[in-house]
Residue frames as a rotation matrix with the C-alpha (Angstrom) as fourth column:
MET 1
0.591 0.807 -0.010 0.01
0.807 -0.591 -0.003 -0.04
-0.008 -0.006 -1.000 -0.01
SER 2
-0.277 -0.734 0.621 1.50
0.706 -0.593 -0.387 3.29
0.652 0.331 0.682 -1.10
ALA 3
-0.461 -0.032 -0.887 1.96
0.787 -0.476 -0.392 6.14
-0.410 -0.879 0.245 1.29
LYS 4
0.593 0.705 0.388 -0.24
0.798 -0.580 -0.165 9.16
0.109 0.408 -0.907 0.81
ARG 5
-0.540 -0.706 0.458 1.51
0.662 -0.692 -0.286 12.48
0.519 0.149 0.841 -0.11
ILE 6
0.343 0.666 -0.662 0.43
0.913 -0.401 0.069 15.02
-0.220 -0.629 -0.746 2.45
TYR 7
-0.043 -0.298 0.954 0.56
0.558 -0.799 -0.224 18.75
0.829 0.523 0.201 1.22
LYS 8
0.062 -0.048 -0.997 1.66
0.939 -0.336 0.075 21.10
-0.339 -0.941 0.025 3.87
PRO 9
0.674 0.205 0.710 0.87
0.544 -0.787 -0.289 24.68
0.499 0.581 -0.643 2.92
ARG 10
-0.418 -0.898 0.136 3.55
0.647 -0.399 -0.650 27.30
0.638 -0.183 0.748 3.58
ASN 11
0.185 0.539 -0.822 2.91
0.921 -0.387 -0.046 29.59
-0.343 -0.748 -0.568 6.47
GLN 12
0.927 0.332 0.174 2.51
0.374 -0.851 -0.367 33.39
0.026 0.406 -0.914 5.90
SER 13
0.621 -0.733 -0.277 6.01
-0.317 -0.558 0.767 34.26
-0.717 -0.388 -0.579 7.19
GLU 14
-0.228 -0.728 0.646 7.76
0.398 0.536 0.745 31.92
-0.889 0.427 0.167 4.69
THR 15
0.337 0.460 0.821 5.67
0.938 -0.087 -0.336 33.32
-0.083 0.883 -0.461 1.84
ILE 16
0.991 0.019 -0.135 6.49
0.025 -0.999 0.046 36.92
-0.134 -0.049 -0.990 2.77
LYS 17
0.311 -0.950 0.005 10.22
-0.163 -0.048 0.985 35.91
-0.936 -0.307 -0.170 3.00
ILE 18
-0.185 -0.286 0.940 10.20
0.789 0.527 0.316 34.42
-0.586 0.800 0.129 -0.49
VAL 19
0.681 0.567 0.463 8.45
0.728 -0.589 -0.350 37.50
0.075 0.576 -0.814 -1.85
LYS 20
0.846 -0.419 -0.329 11.07
-0.210 -0.830 0.516 39.81
-0.490 -0.367 -0.791 -0.28
ILE 21
-0.084 -0.930 0.358 14.00
0.138 0.345 0.929 37.82
-0.987 0.128 0.099 -1.67
ALA 22
0.063 0.268 0.961 12.35
0.971 0.206 -0.121 37.91
-0.230 0.941 -0.247 -5.17
ALA 23
0.924 0.370 0.098 11.89
0.382 -0.903 -0.194 41.63
0.017 0.217 -0.976 -4.92
ILE 24
0.477 -0.841 -0.255 15.53
-0.268 -0.416 0.869 42.22
-0.837 -0.346 -0.424 -3.90
ILE 25
-0.312 -0.600 0.736 16.80
0.559 0.511 0.653 40.07
-0.768 0.615 0.176 -6.81
ALA 26
0.404 0.539 0.739 14.55
0.915 -0.237 -0.327 42.01
0.000 0.808 -0.589 -9.16
LEU 27
0.972 -0.009 -0.235 15.85
0.033 -0.984 0.173 45.32
-0.232 -0.176 -0.957 -7.89
ILE 28
0.128 -0.984 0.125 19.42
-0.030 0.122 0.992 44.11
-0.991 -0.131 -0.014 -8.16
ILE 29
-0.162 -0.110 0.981 18.79
0.856 0.478 0.195 43.13
-0.491 0.871 0.017 -11.78
ILE 30
0.745 0.560 0.362 17.22
0.662 -0.686 -0.302 46.46
0.079 0.465 -0.882 -12.59
PHE 31
0.748 -0.538 -0.388 20.06
-0.189 -0.733 0.653 48.38
-0.636 -0.415 -0.650 -10.95
PHE 32
-0.210 -0.933 0.292 22.73
0.134 0.268 0.954 46.61
-0.969 0.239 0.069 -12.95
SER 33
0.077 0.342 0.936 20.76
0.972 0.185 -0.147 46.90
-0.223 0.921 -0.318 -16.15
ILE 34
0.945 0.328 0.012 20.46
0.327 -0.939 -0.107 50.64
-0.024 0.105 -0.994 -15.64
PHE 35
0.420 -0.885 -0.202 24.18
-0.174 -0.297 0.939 50.86
-0.891 -0.359 -0.279 -14.69
ALA 36
-0.207 -0.584 0.785 25.14
0.601 0.557 0.574 49.03
-0.772 0.590 0.235 -17.82
VAL 37
0.418 0.471 0.777 23.20
0.905 -0.294 -0.308 51.30
0.083 0.832 -0.548 -20.03
VAL 38
0.981 -0.094 -0.169 24.50
-0.046 -0.963 0.267 54.49
-0.188 -0.254 -0.949 -18.42
TYR 39
0.151 -0.985 0.088 28.11
-0.076 0.077 0.994 53.18
-0.986 -0.157 -0.063 -18.53
ALA 40
-0.045 -0.172 0.984 27.77
0.897 0.426 0.115 52.16
-0.439 0.888 0.135 -22.21
GLU 41
0.829 0.389 0.401 26.54
0.524 -0.792 -0.315 55.72
0.195 0.471 -0.860 -23.01
HIS 42
0.827 -0.527 -0.196 29.35
-0.290 -0.699 0.653 57.28
-0.481 -0.483 -0.731 -20.99
PHE 43
0.055 -0.847 0.529 31.95
0.280 0.522 0.806 54.98
-0.958 0.104 0.266 -22.54
SER 44
0.205 0.143 0.968 30.76
0.973 0.073 -0.217 55.81
-0.102 0.987 -0.125 -26.01
LYS 45
0.972 0.187 0.139 30.80
0.197 -0.979 -0.059 59.52
0.125 0.085 -0.989 -25.31
THR 46
0.585 -0.808 -0.072 34.26
-0.344 -0.328 0.880 59.42
-0.734 -0.490 -0.470 -23.87
SER 47
0.023 -0.585 0.810 35.60
0.597 0.658 0.459 57.31
-0.802 0.473 0.364 -26.67
LYS 48
0.532 0.320 0.784 34.29
0.835 -0.356 -0.420 59.80
0.145 0.878 -0.456 -29.30
CYS 49
0.993 -0.099 0.072 35.73
-0.109 -0.980 0.168 62.80
0.054 -0.175 -0.983 -27.55
LEU 50
0.493 -0.845 0.209 39.04
-0.316 0.050 0.948 61.18
-0.811 -0.533 -0.242 -26.90
LYS 51
0.580 -0.203 0.789 39.63
0.656 0.690 -0.306 59.55
-0.482 0.695 0.533 -30.31
ALA 52
0.851 -0.155 0.501 40.70
0.303 -0.635 -0.711 62.63
0.429 0.757 -0.493 -32.12
ALA 53
0.714 -0.536 0.451 43.08
-0.696 -0.614 0.372 63.71
0.078 -0.580 -0.811 -29.39
ALA 54
0.504 -0.473 0.723 44.54
-0.078 0.808 0.584 60.25
-0.860 -0.351 0.370 -29.15
ASN 55
0.682 -0.211 0.700 45.24
0.723 0.341 -0.601 60.20
-0.112 0.916 0.385 -32.92
ASP 56
0.785 -0.387 0.484 46.80
-0.123 -0.863 -0.490 63.68
0.607 0.325 -0.725 -32.88
ALA 57
0.738 -0.485 0.469 48.86
-0.570 -0.076 0.818 62.75
-0.361 -0.871 -0.333 -29.79
VAL 58
0.478 -0.541 0.691 50.56
0.449 0.828 0.338 59.81
-0.755 0.149 0.639 -31.53
LEU 59
0.579 -0.258 0.773 51.26
0.771 -0.135 -0.623 61.78
0.266 0.957 0.121 -34.75
LYS 60
0.832 -0.234 0.503 52.43
-0.264 -0.964 -0.011 64.95
0.488 -0.123 -0.864 -32.97
ILE 61
0.678 -0.605 0.418 54.78
-0.470 0.081 0.879 63.31
-0.566 -0.792 -0.229 -30.53
ALA 62
0.462 -0.501 0.732 56.30
0.679 0.731 0.071 61.08
-0.570 0.464 0.678 -33.22
ALA 63
0.596 -0.227 0.770 56.85
0.603 -0.507 -0.616 64.08
0.531 0.831 -0.166 -35.48
ASN 64
0.747 -0.352 0.564 58.40
-0.541 -0.815 0.209 65.90
0.386 -0.461 -0.799 -32.53
GLY 65
-0.107 -0.878 -0.467 60.85
-0.292 0.477 -0.829 63.02
0.950 0.047 -0.307 -32.02
GLY 66
-0.163 0.061 -0.985 59.26
0.699 0.711 -0.072 61.95
0.696 -0.700 -0.158 -28.76
TYR 67
-0.919 -0.232 -0.318 58.89
0.389 -0.664 -0.639 65.45
-0.063 -0.711 0.700 -27.19
LEU 68
0.163 0.971 -0.174 55.74
0.903 -0.218 -0.371 67.29
-0.398 -0.097 -0.912 -26.23
ALA 69
0.988 0.072 -0.139 57.39
0.024 -0.947 -0.319 70.63
-0.155 0.312 -0.937 -26.96
VAL 70
0.323 -0.914 0.246 60.67
0.941 0.284 -0.182 71.29
0.097 0.291 0.952 -28.68
SER 71
0.816 0.052 -0.576 62.37
0.323 -0.867 0.379 74.16
-0.480 -0.495 -0.724 -27.06
ASP 72
0.209 -0.897 -0.390 65.74
-0.569 -0.436 0.697 74.03
-0.795 0.077 -0.602 -28.65
GLY 73
0.008 -0.078 0.997 65.31
0.541 0.839 0.061 72.51
-0.841 0.539 0.049 -32.04
ILE 74
-0.933 -0.307 -0.188 64.87
-0.042 -0.426 0.904 73.29
-0.357 0.851 0.385 -35.70
LYS 75
0.142 0.981 -0.129 61.62
-0.156 -0.106 -0.982 74.48
-0.978 0.159 0.138 -37.30
TYR 76
-0.949 -0.309 -0.071 61.19
-0.156 0.261 0.953 72.84
-0.275 0.915 -0.296 -40.76
ASN 77
-0.613 0.788 -0.048 57.92
-0.069 0.006 0.998 73.45
0.787 0.615 0.051 -42.56
SER 78
0.418 0.821 0.388 55.19
-0.539 -0.119 0.834 72.27
0.731 -0.558 0.393 -40.04
TYR 79
0.543 -0.262 -0.798 57.79
0.555 0.825 0.106 70.24
0.630 -0.500 0.594 -37.94
ASP 80
0.585 -0.529 0.614 59.51
-0.773 -0.594 0.225 71.16
0.246 -0.607 -0.756 -34.73
ILE 81
0.677 -0.413 -0.609 62.50
0.099 0.871 -0.481 68.90
0.730 0.265 0.630 -34.92
PRO 82
0.905 -0.377 0.198 64.59
-0.266 -0.138 0.954 68.12
-0.333 -0.916 -0.225 -31.75
LEU 83
0.256 -0.904 -0.342 68.34
-0.713 0.062 -0.699 67.87
0.653 0.422 -0.629 -31.96
TYR 84
0.977 0.054 -0.208 69.23
0.075 0.821 0.566 64.52
0.202 -0.568 0.798 -30.54
LEU 85
0.220 -0.945 -0.243 72.90
0.941 0.139 0.310 65.44
-0.259 -0.297 0.919 -30.77
LYS 86
0.869 0.045 0.492 74.07
0.172 -0.961 -0.215 69.06
0.464 0.272 -0.843 -30.34
GLN 87
0.287 -0.861 0.420 77.74
-0.701 -0.487 -0.521 69.83
0.653 -0.145 -0.743 -29.90
GLY 88
-0.655 -0.619 -0.434 78.48
-0.236 0.713 -0.661 66.37
0.718 -0.330 -0.612 -28.44
VAL 89
-0.787 0.438 0.434 75.42
-0.438 0.097 -0.894 66.39
-0.433 -0.894 0.116 -26.04
GLU 90
-0.818 0.530 -0.221 72.87
0.178 0.600 0.780 63.70
0.546 0.599 -0.585 -26.66
SER 91
-0.778 0.608 0.159 69.18
-0.487 -0.424 -0.764 64.36
-0.397 -0.672 0.625 -25.81
MET 92
-0.568 0.604 -0.559 67.05
-0.272 0.503 0.820 61.54
0.777 0.618 -0.121 -27.24
PRO 93
-0.080 0.562 0.823 64.10
-0.995 -0.088 -0.036 61.01
0.052 -0.822 0.567 -24.95
SER 94
-0.932 -0.137 0.337 63.44
-0.187 0.975 -0.120 57.53
-0.312 -0.175 -0.934 -23.55
ILE 95
-0.715 0.696 -0.064 60.38
0.213 0.305 0.928 55.65
0.665 0.650 -0.367 -24.70
GLU 96
-0.150 0.604 -0.783 58.74
0.988 0.062 -0.141 56.30
-0.036 -0.794 -0.606 -21.27
GLN 97
-0.576 -0.061 -0.815 59.24
0.216 -0.973 -0.080 60.03
-0.789 -0.222 0.573 -21.79
ALA 98
-0.946 0.255 -0.200 57.69
-0.261 -0.233 0.937 59.78
0.192 0.939 0.287 -25.27
GLU 99
-0.424 0.820 -0.384 54.66
0.707 0.565 0.425 57.92
0.566 -0.092 -0.819 -23.78
SER 100
-0.315 0.204 -0.927 54.37
0.793 -0.480 -0.375 60.55
-0.521 -0.853 -0.011 -21.10
ALA 101
-0.860 -0.112 -0.499 54.48
-0.138 -0.888 0.438 63.24
-0.492 0.445 0.748 -23.76
MET 102
-0.785 0.616 -0.069 51.60
0.138 0.281 0.950 61.50
0.604 0.736 -0.305 -25.72
LEU 103
-0.172 0.689 -0.704 49.49
0.976 0.219 -0.024 61.34
0.137 -0.691 -0.710 -22.50
GLU 104
-0.436 -0.081 -0.896 50.12
0.478 -0.865 -0.155 64.98
-0.762 -0.496 0.416 -21.67
TYR 105
-0.977 0.079 -0.197 49.16
-0.208 -0.535 0.819 66.01
-0.040 0.841 0.539 -25.28
ALA 106
-0.569 0.798 -0.197 45.91
0.456 0.506 0.732 64.01
0.684 0.327 -0.652 -25.15
LYS 107
-0.135 0.459 -0.878 44.95
0.968 -0.128 -0.215 65.46
-0.211 -0.879 -0.427 -21.73
ALA 108
-0.593 -0.193 -0.782 45.61
0.177 -0.978 0.107 69.08
-0.786 -0.075 0.614 -23.03
ASN 109
-0.853 0.133 -0.504 43.73
-0.503 -0.466 0.728 68.67
-0.138 0.875 0.464 -26.25
SER 110
-0.645 0.704 -0.296 40.68
0.454 0.665 0.593 66.70
0.615 0.248 -0.749 -25.29
GLN 111
-0.468 0.553 0.689 37.43
-0.706 -0.704 0.085 67.92
0.532 -0.446 0.720 -23.70
CYS 112
0.014 0.434 -0.901 36.81
0.154 0.889 0.431 64.55
0.988 -0.145 -0.054 -22.01
GLU 113
0.449 0.203 0.870 35.81
-0.796 -0.352 0.493 64.48
0.406 -0.914 0.003 -18.39
GLY 114
0.981 -0.031 0.190 37.62
-0.090 0.797 0.597 62.28
-0.170 -0.603 0.780 -15.89
GLU 115
0.200 -0.978 0.057 41.14
-0.532 -0.060 0.845 60.98
-0.823 -0.199 -0.532 -15.61
ILE 116
0.881 0.015 -0.473 42.96
-0.441 0.391 -0.808 59.78
0.173 0.920 0.351 -18.71
ASN 117
0.316 -0.797 0.515 45.70
-0.282 0.439 0.853 57.09
-0.906 -0.415 -0.086 -18.70
ILE 118
0.391 -0.225 -0.892 47.87
-0.906 0.076 -0.416 55.61
0.161 0.971 -0.175 -21.38
ARG 119
0.310 -0.364 0.878 48.98
-0.184 0.883 0.431 52.05
-0.933 -0.296 0.206 -22.02
VAL 120
0.177 -0.419 -0.891 51.47
-0.981 -0.152 -0.124 51.19
-0.083 0.895 -0.437 -24.85
THR 121
0.428 -0.067 0.901 51.56
-0.076 0.991 0.110 47.67
-0.901 -0.116 0.419 -26.32
ASP 122
-0.658 -0.711 0.249 53.18
0.139 0.210 0.968 46.11
-0.740 0.671 -0.039 -29.38
ASP 123
-0.463 0.484 0.743 49.97
0.886 0.271 0.376 46.56
-0.020 0.832 -0.554 -31.35
GLU 124
0.256 0.648 0.717 48.42
0.555 -0.706 0.440 49.86
0.792 0.285 -0.540 -30.21
VAL 125
-0.924 -0.365 0.115 48.56
0.159 -0.639 -0.752 52.94
0.348 -0.677 0.649 -28.02
GLN 126
-0.131 0.936 -0.327 45.58
0.769 0.304 0.562 52.92
0.626 -0.178 -0.759 -25.65
PHE 127
-0.888 -0.093 0.451 44.07
-0.154 -0.862 -0.483 55.97
0.434 -0.498 0.751 -23.98
GLY 128
0.154 0.983 -0.100 41.33
-0.014 0.103 0.995 56.01
0.988 -0.151 0.030 -21.36
ARG 129
0.255 0.075 0.964 40.54
-0.912 -0.312 0.265 55.51
0.321 -0.947 -0.012 -17.75
PHE 130
0.030 -0.180 0.983 40.15
-0.635 0.756 0.157 51.92
-0.772 -0.629 -0.092 -16.83
PHE 131
0.279 0.116 0.953 39.40
0.530 0.809 -0.254 50.52
-0.801 0.576 0.164 -20.21
ARG 132
-0.725 -0.563 0.396 40.33
0.603 -0.241 0.761 51.32
-0.333 0.790 0.514 -23.82
HIS 133
0.227 0.804 -0.550 38.31
0.244 -0.594 -0.767 54.43
-0.943 0.040 -0.331 -24.70
ALA 134
0.854 -0.062 -0.517 40.51
-0.489 -0.436 -0.755 55.19
-0.178 0.898 -0.403 -27.65
SER 135
0.339 -0.754 0.563 43.11
0.298 0.653 0.696 53.03
-0.892 -0.068 0.446 -29.36
VAL 136
0.579 -0.277 -0.767 45.61
-0.760 -0.523 -0.386 53.97
-0.294 0.806 -0.513 -32.06
ASN 137
0.907 -0.071 0.415 46.79
0.131 0.984 -0.119 51.00
-0.400 0.163 0.902 -34.03
VAL 138
0.605 -0.790 -0.100 50.49
-0.475 -0.257 -0.842 51.58
0.639 0.557 -0.531 -34.25
ASP 139
0.688 -0.465 -0.557 53.45
0.668 0.706 0.235 49.62
0.284 -0.534 0.797 -32.85
PHE 140
0.869 -0.332 0.366 55.10
-0.347 -0.937 -0.026 52.64
0.352 -0.104 -0.930 -31.19
PRO 141
0.561 -0.747 0.356 57.85
-0.230 0.272 0.934 50.61
-0.795 -0.606 -0.019 -29.27
GLU 142
0.308 -0.471 0.826 59.02
0.794 0.606 0.049 49.17
-0.524 0.641 0.561 -32.65
LEU 143
0.716 -0.028 0.698 59.04
0.526 -0.636 -0.565 52.52
0.459 0.771 -0.440 -34.35
TYR 144
0.877 -0.420 0.234 60.93
-0.478 -0.708 0.520 54.08
-0.053 -0.568 -0.821 -31.49
GLU 145
0.425 -0.789 0.444 63.57
0.164 0.549 0.819 51.32
-0.890 -0.275 0.363 -31.58
LYS 146
0.423 -0.236 0.875 63.98
0.904 0.173 -0.391 51.91
-0.059 0.956 0.287 -35.35
ALA 147
0.835 -0.055 0.548 64.53
0.086 -0.970 -0.228 55.61
0.544 0.237 -0.805 -34.72
LYS 148
0.768 -0.569 0.295 67.02
-0.430 -0.116 0.895 54.84
-0.475 -0.814 -0.334 -31.96
ALA 149
0.350 -0.624 0.699 68.95
0.631 0.709 0.316 52.47
-0.692 0.330 0.642 -34.29
LEU 150
0.569 -0.101 0.816 69.09
0.724 -0.410 -0.555 55.19
0.391 0.907 -0.160 -36.96
PHE 151
0.904 -0.231 0.361 70.27
-0.351 -0.882 0.314 57.73
0.246 -0.410 -0.878 -34.45
ASP 152
0.614 -0.698 0.368 72.93
-0.189 0.323 0.927 55.45
-0.767 -0.639 0.066 -32.99
SER 153
0.377 -0.482 0.791 74.22
0.836 0.544 -0.067 54.68
-0.398 0.687 0.608 -36.44
GLN 154
0.492 -0.051 0.869 74.48
0.649 -0.644 -0.405 58.41
0.580 0.763 -0.284 -37.35
LYS 155
0.998 -0.046 -0.040 75.66
-0.003 -0.694 0.720 60.14
-0.061 -0.719 -0.693 -34.16
SER 156
0.362 -0.930 0.059 79.25
-0.050 0.044 0.998 58.96
-0.931 -0.365 -0.030 -34.61
ALA 157
0.469 -0.155 0.869 79.36
0.838 0.390 -0.382 58.77
-0.280 0.907 0.313 -38.40
GLU 158
-0.360 -0.723 -0.589 82.00
0.435 -0.689 0.580 60.96
-0.826 -0.048 0.562 -39.92
ALA 159
-0.851 0.159 -0.501 80.09
-0.499 -0.541 0.677 61.35
-0.163 0.826 0.540 -43.28
ILE 160
0.101 0.986 0.131 76.67
-0.724 0.163 -0.670 60.55
-0.682 -0.027 0.730 -44.66
SER 161
-0.937 -0.327 0.123 76.53
-0.171 0.737 0.653 57.15
-0.305 0.591 -0.747 -46.34
LEU 162
-0.239 0.900 -0.365 73.47
-0.960 -0.275 -0.048 57.18
-0.143 0.339 0.930 -48.59
ALA 163
-0.270 0.055 -0.961 73.93
-0.451 0.875 0.177 53.46
0.851 0.481 -0.212 -49.17
GLU 164
-0.916 -0.134 -0.378 73.90
0.273 0.483 -0.832 52.69
0.294 -0.865 -0.406 -45.46
LEU 165
-0.714 0.699 -0.032 70.87
-0.450 -0.493 -0.744 54.87
-0.536 -0.517 0.667 -44.89
ALA 166
-0.137 0.661 -0.738 69.05
-0.924 0.184 0.336 53.17
0.358 0.727 0.586 -47.85
ARG 167
-0.500 -0.082 -0.862 69.82
0.043 0.992 -0.119 49.72
0.865 -0.096 -0.492 -46.41
MET 168
-0.975 0.141 -0.173 68.51
0.188 0.099 -0.977 50.68
-0.121 -0.985 -0.123 -42.94
ALA 169
-0.538 0.807 -0.243 65.39
-0.773 -0.588 -0.238 52.24
-0.335 0.060 0.940 -44.35
LYS 170
-0.097 0.441 -0.892 64.66
-0.720 0.587 0.369 49.13
0.687 0.679 0.261 -46.42
GLN 171
-0.688 -0.212 -0.694 65.35
0.257 0.823 -0.506 46.83
0.678 -0.527 -0.512 -43.45
GLY 172
-0.915 0.318 -0.248 63.16
0.164 -0.270 -0.949 48.96
-0.369 -0.909 0.195 -41.14
ASP 173
-0.369 0.821 0.436 60.39
0.927 0.297 0.228 49.22
0.058 0.489 -0.871 -43.68
TYR 174
0.430 0.426 -0.796 60.22
0.456 -0.864 -0.216 53.08
-0.779 -0.270 -0.566 -43.75
VAL 175
0.560 -0.238 0.793 60.84
0.668 -0.436 -0.603 55.90
0.489 0.868 -0.085 -46.22
LEU 176
0.209 -0.551 -0.808 63.76
0.765 -0.423 0.486 58.09
-0.610 -0.720 0.333 -45.19
HIS 177
0.640 -0.074 0.765 64.31
0.471 -0.748 -0.467 61.69
0.607 0.660 -0.444 -46.16
ILE 178
0.059 -0.690 -0.722 67.27
0.918 -0.247 0.312 63.77
-0.393 -0.681 0.618 -45.02
ASN 179
0.842 0.100 0.530 67.98
0.311 -0.892 -0.327 67.44
0.440 0.440 -0.783 -45.15
ALA 180
0.217 -0.839 -0.499 71.57
0.950 0.064 0.307 68.47
-0.225 -0.540 0.811 -44.71
ASN 181
0.752 -0.002 0.659 72.56
0.228 -0.938 -0.262 72.10
0.618 0.347 -0.705 -44.15
ASN 182
0.198 -0.826 0.528 76.05
-0.706 -0.494 -0.508 72.98
0.680 -0.272 -0.681 -43.09
ASP 183
-0.775 -0.625 0.088 76.56
-0.486 0.501 -0.716 71.27
0.404 -0.598 -0.693 -39.77
THR 184
-0.404 0.738 0.540 72.91
-0.604 0.228 -0.763 70.07
-0.687 -0.635 0.354 -39.24
ILE 185
-0.898 0.158 -0.410 71.25
-0.219 0.649 0.729 67.01
0.382 0.744 -0.548 -40.60
LEU 186
-0.248 0.899 0.361 67.42
-0.891 -0.065 -0.449 66.42
-0.380 -0.433 0.817 -40.30
TYR 187
-0.994 -0.010 -0.108 66.07
-0.050 0.925 0.376 62.92
0.097 0.380 -0.920 -40.56
PHE 188
-0.185 0.983 0.006 62.37
-0.943 -0.176 -0.281 62.11
-0.275 -0.058 0.960 -41.47
MET 189
-0.983 -0.101 0.156 61.28
-0.086 0.992 0.097 58.55
-0.164 0.082 -0.983 -41.10
THR 190
-0.242 0.962 -0.130 57.86
-0.969 -0.245 -0.014 57.95
-0.045 0.122 0.991 -42.76
PHE 191
-0.884 0.026 0.467 56.20
-0.083 0.974 -0.212 54.68
-0.460 -0.227 -0.858 -41.83
THR 192
-0.683 0.597 -0.421 53.71
-0.676 -0.299 0.673 54.27
0.276 0.744 0.608 -44.64
LYS 193
-0.403 0.495 -0.770 52.27
0.131 0.864 0.487 51.10
0.906 0.095 -0.412 -43.23
GLU 194
-0.459 0.202 -0.865 51.69
0.883 0.000 -0.469 52.66
-0.094 -0.979 -0.179 -39.79
GLN 195
-0.659 0.306 0.686 48.95
0.156 -0.837 0.524 55.02
0.735 0.453 0.504 -40.50
VAL 196
-0.729 0.434 -0.529 46.87
0.520 -0.151 -0.841 57.00
-0.445 -0.888 -0.115 -37.99
ASN 197
0.199 0.897 -0.394 43.48
0.191 -0.430 -0.882 57.97
-0.961 0.101 -0.257 -39.33
CYS 198
0.770 0.020 0.638 44.83
0.621 0.206 -0.756 57.43
-0.147 0.978 0.147 -42.97
VAL 199
0.821 -0.559 0.115 47.89
-0.519 -0.815 -0.259 59.63
0.239 0.153 -0.959 -42.19
PRO 200
0.481 -0.692 -0.539 51.30
0.430 0.722 -0.543 57.94
0.764 0.030 0.644 -42.32
LEU 201
0.934 -0.175 -0.311 53.30
0.256 -0.278 0.926 58.29
-0.248 -0.945 -0.215 -39.14
VAL 202
0.523 -0.779 0.347 56.43
0.173 -0.302 -0.938 60.36
0.835 0.550 -0.023 -39.40
TYR 203
0.778 -0.366 -0.511 59.24
0.571 0.073 0.817 60.27
-0.261 -0.928 0.266 -36.88
SER 204
0.612 -0.574 0.544 61.81
0.218 -0.538 -0.814 63.11
0.760 0.617 -0.205 -37.08
PHE 205
0.741 -0.488 -0.461 65.02
0.416 -0.205 0.886 64.17
-0.527 -0.848 0.051 -35.31
GLY 206
0.851 -0.490 0.188 68.17
-0.076 -0.470 -0.879 66.08
0.519 0.734 -0.437 -36.12
ILE 207
0.521 -0.801 -0.296 71.88
0.816 0.366 0.447 66.02
-0.250 -0.474 0.844 -35.50
ARG 208
0.910 -0.312 0.275 74.13
-0.176 -0.888 -0.425 69.07
0.376 0.338 -0.862 -35.23
ARG 209
0.423 -0.819 -0.388 77.88
0.754 0.556 -0.350 68.39
0.503 -0.145 0.852 -35.21
């Protein structure tokens, strides 16, 4: 003989407890849904306002040879070119200094609210607060190392070797232009494959014997 299943109704306190728990869970879900929408709108707004400044920061600091402002350099067309070697004194900035210069430029030229940080990887330069609000798809560390290699090869050279410069440019996959005037030589490295908003990245510096 099978046992009878006896239904025992929940008492009122248990029912109220379940309803409260369900209400709390519903409120939590609503809160995080609203938070996600607000954050997505804020993220999108910050990304749009920071993108132009991020692009300009990478282009400008590369063109300035890693400096935010060139106080004792050479003005050539639209470029302010730093002298990495002047009368025996070297002044090429470190890659950390170049990254700081990009960050300072982005901060000064964007209308975005909140803190802006920078993160440089082998694939891109990222600007934003906690996440990537704006990314510039260039391998800046590699470009910097190519500029450093060119400077190291030229700072002690007694004469310009066009063959050696052509070899380095081909190996580094960039177009090199030089402008020699008396004791000053200007170097312009154009990375046609590293474009920022359809503009090739140009890294420049000078040497004065």
